[in-house]
C-alpha positions in Angstrom: 181.7 -23.1 -138.3 180.5 -24.1 -141.8 180.3 -22.6 -145.2 176.7 -21.4 -144.6 177.9 -19.1 -141.9 179.7 -17.0 -144.5 176.5 -16.3 -146.6 174.7 -13.0 -146.2 172.6 -13.0 -143.1 171.0 -9.6 -143.3 169.2 -7.7 -146.1 172.0 -5.0 -146.0 174.6 -7.7 -146.6 172.7 -9.2 -149.5 172.1 -5.8 -151.1 175.7 -4.9 -150.8 176.8 -8.2 -152.3 174.5 -7.6 -155.3 175.9 -4.1 -155.9 179.5 -5.3 -155.7 178.8 -8.3 -158.1 177.0 -5.9 -160.4 180.1 -3.6 -160.5 182.4 -6.5 -161.1 180.2 -7.8 -164.0 179.5 -4.3 -165.4 181.7 -4.7 -168.6 179.4 -7.4 -169.7 176.2 -5.3 -169.6 177.3 -1.7 -169.5 178.6 -0.9 -173.0 177.5 2.7 -173.3 179.6 4.0 -170.4 182.7 6.0 -170.9 186.0 4.2 -171.1 187.4 5.3 -167.8 184.3 4.5 -165.8 183.9 1.2 -167.6 187.5 0.2 -166.7 187.4 1.4 -163.1 184.0 0.1 -162.0 185.0 -3.6 -161.9 188.1 -2.8 -159.8 186.0 -0.8 -157.3 183.6 -3.7 -157.2 186.4 -6.2 -156.5 187.8 -3.9 -153.8 184.4 -3.7 -152.2 184.0 -7.4 -152.2 187.4 -7.8 -150.6 186.3 -5.4 -147.8 183.1 -7.3 -147.3 184.9 -10.6 -147.2 187.4 -9.3 -144.6 184.6 -7.9 -142.4 182.7 -11.1 -142.6 185.7 -13.2 -141.7 186.5 -10.8 -138.9 183.0 -10.9 -137.4 182.7 -14.7 -137.9 186.0 -15.9 -136.7 187.8 -13.4 -134.5 184.9 -11.6 -132.8 183.4 -14.8 -131.4 186.7 -15.8 -129.7 
């Protein structure tokens, strides 16, 4: 097990990572959005990244045992 095993290995994982990172960084580039959406979008992106990390750790570590 090395760090490279945690990188996206499929196109779906890479696309999902890009969408989540875009949501997290949205306040930097999305100035015209309403206040509530601008405030909530990064939190949803963080939540989605946490879900992805948990799934990746589960499939990498526990599923192989």
